PyMOL Python script that loads the backbone (N, CA, C, O; Angstrom):
from pymol import cmd

cmd.read_pdbstr("""\
ATOM      1  N   MET A   1       0.856  -1.147   0.038  1.00  0.00           N
ATOM      2  CA  MET A   1      -0.027  -0.040   0.052  1.00  0.00           C
ATOM      3  C   MET A   1       0.956   1.282   0.064  1.00  0.00           C
ATOM      4  O   MET A   1       1.854   1.417   0.895  1.00  0.00           O
ATOM      5  N   PRO A   2       0.681   2.180  -0.906  1.00  0.00           N
ATOM      6  CA  PRO A   2       1.528   3.453  -0.998  1.00  0.00           C
ATOM      7  C   PRO A   2       1.251   4.298   0.256  1.00  0.00           C
ATOM      8  O   PRO A   2       0.173   4.178   0.838  1.00  0.00           O
ATOM      9  N   VAL A   3       2.144   5.100   0.663  1.00  0.00           N
ATOM     10  CA  VAL A   3       2.026   6.008   1.749  1.00  0.00           C
ATOM     11  C   VAL A   3       1.210   7.219   1.302  1.00  0.00           C
ATOM     12  O   VAL A   3       1.557   7.893   0.332  1.00  0.00           O
ATOM     13  N   PRO A   4       0.092   7.489   2.044  1.00  0.00           N
ATOM     14  CA  PRO A   4      -0.764   8.623   1.681  1.00  0.00           C
ATOM     15  C   PRO A   4       0.038   9.947   1.590  1.00  0.00           C
ATOM     16  O   PRO A   4       0.931  10.162   2.409  1.00  0.00           O
ATOM     17  N   PRO A   5      -0.260  10.852   0.600  1.00  0.00           N
ATOM     18  CA  PRO A   5       0.454  12.145   0.597  1.00  0.00           C
ATOM     19  C   PRO A   5       0.450  12.948   1.811  1.00  0.00           C
ATOM     20  O   PRO A   5       1.383  13.703   2.085  1.00  0.00           O
ATOM     21  N   TRP A   6      -0.626  12.796   2.578  1.00  0.00           N
ATOM     22  CA  TRP A   6      -0.673  13.659   3.822  1.00  0.00           C
ATOM     23  C   TRP A   6       0.189  13.114   4.929  1.00  0.00           C
ATOM     24  O   TRP A   6       0.366  13.813   5.927  1.00  0.00           O
ATOM     25  N   TRP A   7       0.748  11.906   4.834  1.00  0.00           N
ATOM     26  CA  TRP A   7       1.422  11.341   5.955  1.00  0.00           C
ATOM     27  C   TRP A   7       2.831  12.040   6.135  1.00  0.00           C
ATOM     28  O   TRP A   7       3.532  12.266   5.149  1.00  0.00           O
ATOM     29  N   PRO A   8       3.213  12.366   7.368  1.00  0.00           N
ATOM     30  CA  PRO A   8       4.489  13.134   7.478  1.00  0.00           C
ATOM     31  C   PRO A   8       5.654  12.377   6.919  1.00  0.00           C
ATOM     32  O   PRO A   8       5.756  11.160   7.068  1.00  0.00           O
ATOM     33  N   ALA A   9       6.533  13.103   6.274  1.00  0.00           N
ATOM     34  CA  ALA A   9       7.694  12.503   5.747  1.00  0.00           C
ATOM     35  C   ALA A   9       8.650  11.924   6.743  1.00  0.00           C
ATOM     36  O   ALA A   9       8.976  12.614   7.708  1.00  0.00           O
ATOM     37  N   PRO A  10       9.136  10.691   6.588  1.00  0.00           N
ATOM     38  CA  PRO A  10      10.006  10.002   7.573  1.00  0.00           C
ATOM     39  C   PRO A  10      11.137  10.923   8.145  1.00  0.00           C
ATOM     40  O   PRO A  10      11.515  10.810   9.312  1.00  0.00           O
ATOM     41  N   SER A  11      11.640  11.803   7.307  1.00  0.00           N
ATOM     42  CA  SER A  11      12.793  12.656   7.780  1.00  0.00           C
ATOM     43  C   SER A  11      12.230  13.641   8.782  1.00  0.00           C
ATOM     44  O   SER A  11      13.063  14.168   9.518  1.00  0.00           O
ATOM     45  N   THR A  12      10.968  13.978   8.939  1.00  0.00           N
ATOM     46  CA  THR A  12      10.417  14.826   9.902  1.00  0.00           C
ATOM     47  C   THR A  12      10.094  14.158  11.286  1.00  0.00           C
ATOM     48  O   THR A  12       9.794  14.816  12.283  1.00  0.00           O
ATOM     49  N   TRP A  13      10.182  12.829  11.255  1.00  0.00           N
ATOM     50  CA  TRP A  13       9.789  12.120  12.501  1.00  0.00           C
ATOM     51  C   TRP A  13      10.823  12.256  13.566  1.00  0.00           C
ATOM     52  O   TRP A  13      12.010  12.137  13.262  1.00  0.00           O
ATOM     53  N   PRO A  14      10.459  12.497  14.784  1.00  0.00           N
ATOM     54  CA  PRO A  14      11.438  12.461  15.846  1.00  0.00           C
ATOM     55  C   PRO A  14      11.754  10.993  16.194  1.00  0.00           C
ATOM     56  O   PRO A  14      11.088  10.097  15.675  1.00  0.00           O
ATOM     57  N   ARG A  15      12.679  10.744  16.995  1.00  0.00           N
ATOM     58  CA  ARG A  15      13.190   9.389  17.222  1.00  0.00           C
ATOM     59  C   ARG A  15      12.152   8.515  17.898  1.00  0.00           C
ATOM     60  O   ARG A  15      12.105   7.327  17.581  1.00  0.00           O
ATOM     61  N   ARG A  16      11.297   9.013  18.822  1.00  0.00           N
ATOM     62  CA  ARG A  16      10.604   8.204  19.575  1.00  0.00           C
ATOM     63  C   ARG A  16       9.059   8.214  19.482  1.00  0.00           C
ATOM     64  O   ARG A  16       8.380   7.401  20.109  1.00  0.00           O
ATOM     65  N   CYS A  17       8.551   9.121  18.711  1.00  0.00           N
ATOM     66  CA  CYS A  17       6.979   9.187  18.699  1.00  0.00           C
ATOM     67  C   CYS A  17       6.594   9.843  17.373  1.00  0.00           C
ATOM     68  O   CYS A  17       7.108  10.883  16.962  1.00  0.00           O
ATOM     69  N   ALA A  18       5.620   9.126  16.721  1.00  0.00           N
ATOM     70  CA  ALA A  18       5.222   9.609  15.407  1.00  0.00           C
ATOM     71  C   ALA A  18       4.256  10.938  15.554  1.00  0.00           C
ATOM     72  O   ALA A  18       3.960  11.606  14.563  1.00  0.00           O
ATOM     73  N   PHE A  19       3.832  11.233  16.766  1.00  0.00           N
ATOM     74  CA  PHE A  19       3.052  12.440  16.918  1.00  0.00           C
ATOM     75  C   PHE A  19       3.771  13.673  17.189  1.00  0.00           C
ATOM     76  O   PHE A  19       3.223  14.746  16.938  1.00  0.00           O
ATOM     77  N   HIS A  20       5.004  13.627  17.702  1.00  0.00           N
ATOM     78  CA  HIS A  20       5.696  14.836  18.132  1.00  0.00           C
ATOM     79  C   HIS A  20       6.020  15.745  16.967  1.00  0.00           C
ATOM     80  O   HIS A  20       6.836  15.402  16.111  1.00  0.00           O
ATOM     81  N   ASP A  21       5.357  16.948  16.931  1.00  0.00           N
ATOM     82  CA  ASP A  21       5.637  17.956  15.828  1.00  0.00           C
ATOM     83  C   ASP A  21       5.548  17.455  14.481  1.00  0.00           C
ATOM     84  O   ASP A  21       6.321  17.896  13.631  1.00  0.00           O
ATOM     85  N   THR A  22       4.611  16.502  14.170  1.00  0.00           N
ATOM     86  CA  THR A  22       4.446  16.013  12.833  1.00  0.00           C
ATOM     87  C   THR A  22       3.110  16.391  12.161  1.00  0.00           C
ATOM     88  O   THR A  22       2.933  16.295  10.946  1.00  0.00           O
ATOM     89  N   GLY A  23       2.220  16.810  13.003  1.00  0.00           N
ATOM     90  CA  GLY A  23       0.795  17.132  12.440  1.00  0.00           C
ATOM     91  C   GLY A  23      -0.008  15.822  12.232  1.00  0.00           C
ATOM     92  O   GLY A  23      -1.059  15.825  11.591  1.00  0.00           O
ATOM     93  N   LEU A  24       0.495  14.741  12.771  1.00  0.00           N
ATOM     94  CA  LEU A  24      -0.166  13.425  12.534  1.00  0.00           C
ATOM     95  C   LEU A  24      -1.552  13.436  13.202  1.00  0.00           C
ATOM     96  O   LEU A  24      -2.515  12.979  12.587  1.00  0.00           O
ATOM     97  N   GLU A  25      -1.679  13.913  14.367  1.00  0.00           N
ATOM     98  CA  GLU A  25      -2.932  13.965  15.104  1.00  0.00           C
ATOM     99  C   GLU A  25      -3.922  14.721  14.317  1.00  0.00           C
ATOM    100  O   GLU A  25      -5.001  14.176  14.085  1.00  0.00           O
ATOM    101  N   GLU A  26      -3.678  15.966  13.856  1.00  0.00           N
ATOM    102  CA  GLU A  26      -4.623  16.661  13.094  1.00  0.00           C
ATOM    103  C   GLU A  26      -4.996  15.957  11.740  1.00  0.00           C
ATOM    104  O   GLU A  26      -6.133  15.986  11.271  1.00  0.00           O
ATOM    105  N   ALA A  27      -3.990  15.360  11.192  1.00  0.00           N
ATOM    106  CA  ALA A  27      -4.261  14.646   9.834  1.00  0.00           C
ATOM    107  C   ALA A  27      -5.183  13.468  10.076  1.00  0.00           C
ATOM    108  O   ALA A  27      -6.053  13.192   9.251  1.00  0.00           O
ATOM    109  N   LEU A  28      -5.009  12.739  11.228  1.00  0.00           N
ATOM    110  CA  LEU A  28      -5.870  11.617  11.454  1.00  0.00           C
ATOM    111  C   LEU A  28      -7.313  12.027  11.789  1.00  0.00           C
ATOM    112  O   LEU A  28      -8.280  11.424  11.323  1.00  0.00           O
ATOM    113  N   ARG A  29      -7.420  13.128  12.656  1.00  0.00           N
ATOM    114  CA  ARG A  29      -8.717  13.651  13.066  1.00  0.00           C
ATOM    115  C   ARG A  29      -9.457  14.208  11.878  1.00  0.00           C
ATOM    116  O   ARG A  29     -10.668  14.017  11.771  1.00  0.00           O
ATOM    117  N   SER A  30      -8.809  14.853  11.028  1.00  0.00           N
ATOM    118  CA  SER A  30      -9.517  15.513   9.912  1.00  0.00           C
ATOM    119  C   SER A  30     -10.051  14.435   8.953  1.00  0.00           C
ATOM    120  O   SER A  30     -10.927  14.752   8.148  1.00  0.00           O
ATOM    121  N   ARG A  31      -9.604  13.264   8.991  1.00  0.00           N
ATOM    122  CA  ARG A  31     -10.072  12.183   8.214  1.00  0.00           C
ATOM    123  C   ARG A  31     -11.021  11.230   8.960  1.00  0.00           C
ATOM    124  O   ARG A  31     -11.447  10.209   8.419  1.00  0.00           O
ATOM    125  N   GLY A  32     -11.347  11.593  10.237  1.00  0.00           N
ATOM    126  CA  GLY A  32     -12.295  10.827  10.960  1.00  0.00           C
ATOM    127  C   GLY A  32     -11.691   9.492  11.497  1.00  0.00           C
ATOM    128  O   GLY A  32     -12.437   8.575  11.840  1.00  0.00           O
ATOM    129  N   ILE A  33     -10.427   9.399  11.563  1.00  0.00           N
ATOM    130  CA  ILE A  33      -9.763   8.258  12.017  1.00  0.00           C
ATOM    131  C   ILE A  33      -9.767   8.270  13.524  1.00  0.00           C
ATOM    132  O   ILE A  33      -9.324   9.265  14.098  1.00  0.00           O
ATOM    133  N   ASP A  34     -10.252   7.200  14.243  1.00  0.00           N
ATOM    134  CA  ASP A  34     -10.251   7.205  15.661  1.00  0.00           C
ATOM    135  C   ASP A  34      -9.531   5.960  16.266  1.00  0.00           C
ATOM    136  O   ASP A  34      -9.315   5.881  17.476  1.00  0.00           O
ATOM    137  N   THR A  35      -9.186   5.035  15.418  1.00  0.00           N
ATOM    138  CA  THR A  35      -8.533   3.762  15.863  1.00  0.00           C
ATOM    139  C   THR A  35      -7.236   3.604  15.196  1.00  0.00           C
ATOM    140  O   THR A  35      -7.195   3.805  13.982  1.00  0.00           O
ATOM    141  N   LEU A  36      -6.101   3.250  15.870  1.00  0.00           N
ATOM    142  CA  LEU A  36      -4.844   3.118  15.311  1.00  0.00           C
ATOM    143  C   LEU A  36      -4.287   1.740  15.654  1.00  0.00           C
ATOM    144  O   LEU A  36      -4.329   1.295  16.801  1.00  0.00           O
ATOM    145  N   ILE A  37      -3.762   1.080  14.616  1.00  0.00           N
ATOM    146  CA  ILE A  37      -2.982  -0.204  14.816  1.00  0.00           C
ATOM    147  C   ILE A  37      -1.524   0.221  14.640  1.00  0.00           C
ATOM    148  O   ILE A  37      -1.077   0.637  13.571  1.00  0.00           O
ATOM    149  N   ILE A  38      -0.798   0.083  15.791  1.00  0.00           N
ATOM    150  CA  ILE A  38       0.597   0.507  15.786  1.00  0.00           C
ATOM    151  C   ILE A  38       1.533  -0.698  15.773  1.00  0.00           C
ATOM    152  O   ILE A  38       1.458  -1.595  16.614  1.00  0.00           O
ATOM    153  N   THR A  39       2.422  -0.673  14.771  1.00  0.00           N
ATOM    154  CA  THR A  39       3.394  -1.755  14.639  1.00  0.00           C
ATOM    155  C   THR A  39       4.838  -1.144  14.446  1.00  0.00           C
ATOM    156  O   THR A  39       5.014   0.025  14.102  1.00  0.00           O
ATOM    157  N   GLY A  40       5.794  -1.989  14.683  1.00  0.00           N
ATOM    158  CA  GLY A  40       7.155  -1.472  14.457  1.00  0.00           C
ATOM    159  C   GLY A  40       8.251  -2.309  15.053  1.00  0.00           C
ATOM    160  O   GLY A  40       8.016  -3.298  15.748  1.00  0.00           O
ATOM    161  N   ILE A  41       9.444  -1.884  14.763  1.00  0.00           N
ATOM    162  CA  ILE A  41      10.588  -2.701  15.281  1.00  0.00           C
ATOM    163  C   ILE A  41      11.194  -2.182  16.532  1.00  0.00           C
ATOM    164  O   ILE A  41      12.134  -2.795  17.038  1.00  0.00           O
ATOM    165  N   ALA A  42      10.737  -1.126  17.056  1.00  0.00           N
ATOM    166  CA  ALA A  42      11.261  -0.550  18.327  1.00  0.00           C
ATOM    167  C   ALA A  42      10.150  -0.485  19.344  1.00  0.00           C
ATOM    168  O   ALA A  42       9.701   0.596  19.725  1.00  0.00           O
ATOM    169  N   THR A  43       9.717  -1.627  19.774  1.00  0.00           N
ATOM    170  CA  THR A  43       8.501  -1.680  20.690  1.00  0.00           C
ATOM    171  C   THR A  43       8.771  -0.869  21.964  1.00  0.00           C
ATOM    172  O   THR A  43       7.883  -0.140  22.405  1.00  0.00           O
ATOM    173  N   ASN A  44       9.903  -0.961  22.544  1.00  0.00           N
ATOM    174  CA  ASN A  44      10.274  -0.326  23.782  1.00  0.00           C
ATOM    175  C   ASN A  44      10.693   1.170  23.667  1.00  0.00           C
ATOM    176  O   ASN A  44      11.092   1.829  24.626  1.00  0.00           O
ATOM    177  N   PHE A  45      10.559   1.643  22.384  1.00  0.00           N
ATOM    178  CA  PHE A  45      10.935   3.097  22.127  1.00  0.00           C
ATOM    179  C   PHE A  45       9.716   3.674  21.335  1.00  0.00           C
ATOM    180  O   PHE A  45       8.723   4.085  21.934  1.00  0.00           O
ATOM    181  N   GLY A  46       9.810   3.691  20.085  1.00  0.00           N
ATOM    182  CA  GLY A  46       8.794   4.378  19.206  1.00  0.00           C
ATOM    183  C   GLY A  46       7.388   3.825  19.318  1.00  0.00           C
ATOM    184  O   GLY A  46       6.422   4.569  19.487  1.00  0.00           O
ATOM    185  N   VAL A  47       7.290   2.534  19.223  1.00  0.00           N
ATOM    186  CA  VAL A  47       5.916   1.932  19.243  1.00  0.00           C
ATOM    187  C   VAL A  47       5.274   2.310  20.571  1.00  0.00           C
ATOM    188  O   VAL A  47       4.193   2.898  20.583  1.00  0.00           O
ATOM    189  N   GLU A  48       5.954   1.965  21.753  1.00  0.00           N
ATOM    190  CA  GLU A  48       5.404   2.364  23.043  1.00  0.00           C
ATOM    191  C   GLU A  48       5.006   3.818  23.172  1.00  0.00           C
ATOM    192  O   GLU A  48       3.896   4.160  23.581  1.00  0.00           O
ATOM    193  N   GLN A  49       5.969   4.669  22.801  1.00  0.00           N
ATOM    194  CA  GLN A  49       5.712   6.174  22.931  1.00  0.00           C
ATOM    195  C   GLN A  49       4.608   6.606  22.112  1.00  0.00           C
ATOM    196  O   GLN A  49       3.771   7.395  22.550  1.00  0.00           O
ATOM    197  N   THR A  50       4.560   6.120  20.915  1.00  0.00           N
ATOM    198  CA  THR A  50       3.552   6.574  19.948  1.00  0.00           C
ATOM    199  C   THR A  50       2.162   6.048  20.413  1.00  0.00           C
ATOM    200  O   THR A  50       1.163   6.761  20.315  1.00  0.00           O
ATOM    201  N   ALA A  51       2.114   4.742  20.938  1.00  0.00           N
ATOM    202  CA  ALA A  51       0.861   4.235  21.614  1.00  0.00           C
ATOM    203  C   ALA A  51       0.410   5.120  22.714  1.00  0.00           C
ATOM    204  O   ALA A  51      -0.758   5.503  22.786  1.00  0.00           O
ATOM    205  N   ARG A  52       1.343   5.454  23.590  1.00  0.00           N
ATOM    206  CA  ARG A  52       0.945   6.347  24.651  1.00  0.00           C
ATOM    207  C   ARG A  52       0.407   7.720  24.326  1.00  0.00           C
ATOM    208  O   ARG A  52      -0.563   8.220  24.895  1.00  0.00           O
ATOM    209  N   PHE A  53       1.086   8.271  23.398  1.00  0.00           N
ATOM    210  CA  PHE A  53       0.529   9.648  22.905  1.00  0.00           C
ATOM    211  C   PHE A  53      -0.815   9.430  22.240  1.00  0.00           C
ATOM    212  O   PHE A  53      -1.751  10.201  22.451  1.00  0.00           O
ATOM    213  N   ALA A  54      -0.909   8.408  21.458  1.00  0.00           N
ATOM    214  CA  ALA A  54      -2.249   8.202  20.812  1.00  0.00           C
ATOM    215  C   ALA A  54      -3.351   8.012  21.851  1.00  0.00           C
ATOM    216  O   ALA A  54      -4.443   8.560  21.695  1.00  0.00           O
ATOM    217  N   ASP A  55      -3.071   7.215  22.948  1.00  0.00           N
ATOM    218  CA  ASP A  55      -3.996   7.065  23.983  1.00  0.00           C
ATOM    219  C   ASP A  55      -4.340   8.334  24.675  1.00  0.00           C
ATOM    220  O   ASP A  55      -5.510   8.569  24.977  1.00  0.00           O
ATOM    221  N   GLU A  56      -3.332   9.200  24.953  1.00  0.00           N
ATOM    222  CA  GLU A  56      -3.522  10.466  25.532  1.00  0.00           C
ATOM    223  C   GLU A  56      -4.352  11.380  24.694  1.00  0.00           C
ATOM    224  O   GLU A  56      -5.087  12.211  25.228  1.00  0.00           O
ATOM    225  N   PHE A  57      -4.264  11.258  23.428  1.00  0.00           N
ATOM    226  CA  PHE A  57      -4.987  12.030  22.488  1.00  0.00           C
ATOM    227  C   PHE A  57      -6.437  11.464  22.247  1.00  0.00           C
ATOM    228  O   PHE A  57      -7.233  12.054  21.517  1.00  0.00           O
ATOM    229  N   GLY A  58      -6.717  10.371  22.853  1.00  0.00           N
ATOM    230  CA  GLY A  58      -8.160   9.783  22.858  1.00  0.00           C
ATOM    231  C   GLY A  58      -8.372   8.777  21.740  1.00  0.00           C
ATOM    232  O   GLY A  58      -9.513   8.360  21.538  1.00  0.00           O
ATOM    233  N   PHE A  59      -7.336   8.349  20.986  1.00  0.00           N
ATOM    234  CA  PHE A  59      -7.499   7.340  19.993  1.00  0.00           C
ATOM    235  C   PHE A  59      -7.547   5.959  20.598  1.00  0.00           C
ATOM    236  O   PHE A  59      -6.903   5.704  21.615  1.00  0.00           O
ATOM    237  N   GLN A  60      -8.289   5.076  19.999  1.00  0.00           N
ATOM    238  CA  GLN A  60      -8.318   3.655  20.394  1.00  0.00           C
ATOM    239  C   GLN A  60      -7.042   3.126  19.824  1.00  0.00           C
ATOM    240  O   GLN A  60      -6.725   3.391  18.664  1.00  0.00           O
ATOM    241  N   VAL A  61      -6.271   2.358  20.632  1.00  0.00           N
ATOM    242  CA  VAL A  61      -5.009   1.886  20.175  1.00  0.00           C
ATOM    243  C   VAL A  61      -4.933   0.380  20.183  1.00  0.00           C
ATOM    244  O   VAL A  61      -5.340  -0.227  21.174  1.00  0.00           O
ATOM    245  N   ILE A  62      -4.443  -0.258  19.153  1.00  0.00           N
ATOM    246  CA  ILE A  62      -4.176  -1.714  19.084  1.00  0.00           C
ATOM    247  C   ILE A  62      -2.694  -1.938  18.691  1.00  0.00           C
ATOM    248  O   ILE A  62      -2.211  -1.444  17.672  1.00  0.00           O
ATOM    249  N   VAL A  63      -2.037  -2.672  19.514  1.00  0.00           N
ATOM    250  CA  VAL A  63      -0.684  -3.069  19.231  1.00  0.00           C
ATOM    251  C   VAL A  63      -0.567  -4.592  19.184  1.00  0.00           C
ATOM    252  O   VAL A  63      -0.481  -5.249  20.222  1.00  0.00           O
ATOM    253  N   PRO A  64      -0.564  -5.164  17.934  1.00  0.00           N
ATOM    254  CA  PRO A  64      -0.504  -6.551  17.761  1.00  0.00           C
ATOM    255  C   PRO A  64       0.873  -7.103  18.235  1.00  0.00           C
ATOM    256  O   PRO A  64       1.926  -6.663  17.773  1.00  0.00           O
ATOM    257  N   GLU A  65       0.825  -8.016  19.109  1.00  0.00           N
ATOM    258  CA  GLU A  65       2.101  -8.476  19.719  1.00  0.00           C
ATOM    259  C   GLU A  65       3.056  -9.194  18.679  1.00  0.00           C
ATOM    260  O   GLU A  65       4.274  -9.228  18.855  1.00  0.00           O
ATOM    261  N   ASP A  66       2.444  -9.753  17.611  1.00  0.00           N
ATOM    262  CA  ASP A  66       3.213 -10.437  16.566  1.00  0.00           C
ATOM    263  C   ASP A  66       3.653  -9.444  15.490  1.00  0.00           C
ATOM    264  O   ASP A  66       4.223  -9.852  14.478  1.00  0.00           O
ATOM    265  N   ALA A  67       3.422  -8.260  15.674  1.00  0.00           N
ATOM    266  CA  ALA A  67       3.789  -7.143  14.703  1.00  0.00           C
ATOM    267  C   ALA A  67       4.679  -6.143  15.187  1.00  0.00           C
ATOM    268  O   ALA A  67       4.840  -5.087  14.576  1.00  0.00           O
ATOM    269  N   VAL A  68       5.305  -6.433  16.323  1.00  0.00           N
ATOM    270  CA  VAL A  68       6.255  -5.487  16.945  1.00  0.00           C
ATOM    271  C   VAL A  68       7.507  -6.235  17.349  1.00  0.00           C
ATOM    272  O   VAL A  68       7.491  -7.453  17.532  1.00  0.00           O
ATOM    273  N   LYS A  69       8.573  -5.506  17.483  1.00  0.00           N
ATOM    274  CA  LYS A  69       9.934  -6.173  17.837  1.00  0.00           C
ATOM    275  C   LYS A  69      10.748  -5.136  18.608  1.00  0.00           C
ATOM    276  O   LYS A  69      10.877  -3.991  18.175  1.00  0.00           O
ATOM    277  N   ALA A  70      11.322  -5.566  19.808  1.00  0.00           N
ATOM    278  CA  ALA A  70      12.179  -4.766  20.536  1.00  0.00           C
ATOM    279  C   ALA A  70      13.639  -5.146  20.194  1.00  0.00           C
ATOM    280  O   ALA A  70      13.934  -6.195  19.623  1.00  0.00           O
ATOM    281  N   SER A  71      14.575  -4.158  20.611  1.00  0.00           N
ATOM    282  CA  SER A  71      15.972  -4.487  20.418  1.00  0.00           C
ATOM    283  C   SER A  71      16.486  -5.645  21.215  1.00  0.00           C
ATOM    284  O   SER A  71      17.450  -6.308  20.832  1.00  0.00           O
ATOM    285  N   VAL A  72      15.822  -5.889  22.351  1.00  0.00           N
ATOM    286  CA  VAL A  72      16.115  -7.021  23.168  1.00  0.00           C
ATOM    287  C   VAL A  72      14.877  -7.734  23.338  1.00  0.00           C
ATOM    288  O   VAL A  72      13.866  -7.137  23.705  1.00  0.00           O
ATOM    289  N   LYS A  73      14.883  -9.080  23.077  1.00  0.00           N
ATOM    290  CA  LYS A  73      13.613  -9.845  23.068  1.00  0.00           C
ATOM    291  C   LYS A  73      12.807  -9.671  24.308  1.00  0.00           C
ATOM    292  O   LYS A  73      11.595  -9.490  24.195  1.00  0.00           O
ATOM    293  N   ALA A  74      13.350  -9.708  25.440  1.00  0.00           N
ATOM    294  CA  ALA A  74      12.558  -9.530  26.685  1.00  0.00           C
ATOM    295  C   ALA A  74      11.969  -8.127  26.830  1.00  0.00           C
ATOM    296  O   ALA A  74      11.130  -7.909  27.704  1.00  0.00           O
ATOM    297  N   SER A  75      12.373  -7.198  26.019  1.00  0.00           N
ATOM    298  CA  SER A  75      11.838  -5.809  26.199  1.00  0.00           C
ATOM    299  C   SER A  75      10.512  -5.560  25.708  1.00  0.00           C
ATOM    300  O   SER A  75       9.846  -4.626  26.154  1.00  0.00           O
ATOM    301  N   SER A  76      10.038  -6.419  24.722  1.00  0.00           N
ATOM    302  CA  SER A  76       8.736  -6.192  24.064  1.00  0.00           C
ATOM    303  C   SER A  76       7.537  -6.361  24.969  1.00  0.00           C
ATOM    304  O   SER A  76       6.607  -5.554  24.954  1.00  0.00           O
ATOM    305  N   ALA A  77       7.572  -7.489  25.807  1.00  0.00           N
ATOM    306  CA  ALA A  77       6.560  -7.701  26.647  1.00  0.00           C
ATOM    307  C   ALA A  77       6.096  -6.563  27.547  1.00  0.00           C
ATOM    308  O   ALA A  77       4.928  -6.178  27.490  1.00  0.00           O
ATOM    309  N   PRO A  78       6.965  -6.027  28.362  1.00  0.00           N
ATOM    310  CA  PRO A  78       6.581  -4.987  29.298  1.00  0.00           C
ATOM    311  C   PRO A  78       6.064  -3.769  28.577  1.00  0.00           C
ATOM    312  O   PRO A  78       5.160  -3.091  29.065  1.00  0.00           O
ATOM    313  N   ALA A  79       6.624  -3.484  27.427  1.00  0.00           N
ATOM    314  CA  ALA A  79       6.143  -2.267  26.702  1.00  0.00           C
ATOM    315  C   ALA A  79       4.787  -2.401  26.189  1.00  0.00           C
ATOM    316  O   ALA A  79       4.026  -1.435  26.264  1.00  0.00           O
ATOM    317  N   ILE A  80       4.395  -3.540  25.658  1.00  0.00           N
ATOM    318  CA  ILE A  80       3.039  -3.673  25.145  1.00  0.00           C
ATOM    319  C   ILE A  80       2.074  -4.152  26.121  1.00  0.00           C
ATOM    320  O   ILE A  80       0.881  -4.085  25.828  1.00  0.00           O
ATOM    321  N   SER A  81       2.460  -4.658  27.319  1.00  0.00           N
ATOM    322  CA  SER A  81       1.532  -5.007  28.315  1.00  0.00           C
ATOM    323  C   SER A  81       1.332  -3.990  29.412  1.00  0.00           C
ATOM    324  O   SER A  81       0.500  -4.161  30.302  1.00  0.00           O
ATOM    325  N   ALA A  82       2.158  -2.864  29.328  1.00  0.00           N
ATOM    326  CA  ALA A  82       2.002  -1.818  30.252  1.00  0.00           C
ATOM    327  C   ALA A  82       0.574  -1.165  30.040  1.00  0.00           C
ATOM    328  O   ALA A  82       0.083  -1.060  28.917  1.00  0.00           O
ATOM    329  N   PRO A  83      -0.042  -0.745  31.161  1.00  0.00           N
ATOM    330  CA  PRO A  83      -1.427  -0.238  31.031  1.00  0.00           C
ATOM    331  C   PRO A  83      -1.551   0.950  30.193  1.00  0.00           C
ATOM    332  O   PRO A  83      -0.869   1.936  30.470  1.00  0.00           O
ATOM    333  N   LEU A  84      -2.326   0.960  29.226  1.00  0.00           N
ATOM    334  CA  LEU A  84      -2.656   2.151  28.434  1.00  0.00           C
ATOM    335  C   LEU A  84      -4.202   2.149  28.536  1.00  0.00           C
ATOM    336  O   LEU A  84      -4.870   1.244  28.036  1.00  0.00           O
ATOM    337  N   CYS A  85      -4.726   3.157  29.176  1.00  0.00           N
ATOM    338  CA  CYS A  85      -6.120   3.166  29.590  1.00  0.00           C
ATOM    339  C   CYS A  85      -7.073   2.586  28.581  1.00  0.00           C
ATOM    340  O   CYS A  85      -7.822   1.675  28.934  1.00  0.00           O
ATOM    341  N   ARG A  86      -7.097   3.047  27.349  1.00  0.00           N
ATOM    342  CA  ARG A  86      -8.008   2.549  26.337  1.00  0.00           C
ATOM    343  C   ARG A  86      -7.345   1.736  25.310  1.00  0.00           C
ATOM    344  O   ARG A  86      -7.964   1.539  24.265  1.00  0.00           O
ATOM    345  N   SER A  87      -6.181   1.240  25.462  1.00  0.00           N
ATOM    346  CA  SER A  87      -5.334   0.534  24.553  1.00  0.00           C
ATOM    347  C   SER A  87      -5.618  -0.987  24.708  1.00  0.00           C
ATOM    348  O   SER A  87      -5.927  -1.499  25.783  1.00  0.00           O
ATOM    349  N   ALA A  88      -5.491  -1.624  23.601  1.00  0.00           N
ATOM    350  CA  ALA A  88      -5.714  -3.092  23.613  1.00  0.00           C
ATOM    351  C   ALA A  88      -4.690  -3.923  22.900  1.00  0.00           C
ATOM    352  O   ALA A  88      -4.846  -4.250  21.724  1.00  0.00           O
ATOM    353  N   PRO A  89      -3.585  -4.286  23.649  1.00  0.00           N
ATOM    354  CA  PRO A  89      -2.640  -5.192  22.907  1.00  0.00           C
ATOM    355  C   PRO A  89      -3.378  -6.549  22.534  1.00  0.00           C
ATOM    356  O   PRO A  89      -4.176  -7.117  23.279  1.00  0.00           O
ATOM    357  N   VAL A  90      -3.020  -6.960  21.347  1.00  0.00           N
ATOM    358  CA  VAL A  90      -3.662  -8.192  20.749  1.00  0.00           C
ATOM    359  C   VAL A  90      -2.644  -9.265  20.661  1.00  0.00           C
ATOM    360  O   VAL A  90      -1.531  -9.060  20.177  1.00  0.00           O
ATOM    361  N   GLY A  91      -3.044 -10.466  21.153  1.00  0.00           N
ATOM    362  CA  GLY A  91      -1.961 -11.510  21.056  1.00  0.00           C
ATOM    363  C   GLY A  91      -2.140 -12.337  19.823  1.00  0.00           C
ATOM    364  O   GLY A  91      -1.349 -13.245  19.569  1.00  0.00           O
TER     365      GLY A  91
END
""", "prot")
cmd.dss("prot")
cmd.show_as("cartoon", "prot")
cmd.util.cbc("prot")
cmd.orient("prot")
């Protein structure tokens, strides 16, 4: 699937969160998107931080356990099982 033209360019992303100074929240809201499925290779950094920000902004968050990876194998579990009020890790 091609990247939508409104998606922030990767060079503008900060290291740990897709929401920080990218306009992503506004882009998602303007399109009526209220649920996010977050995946990635840095579970204990970018994925976790992005999920926390999304939760704080009121999005429904899904983090599929089989679609994330941490730099150290044991690091993924705490990051995705940590309580996020409205978030739902999926096994």
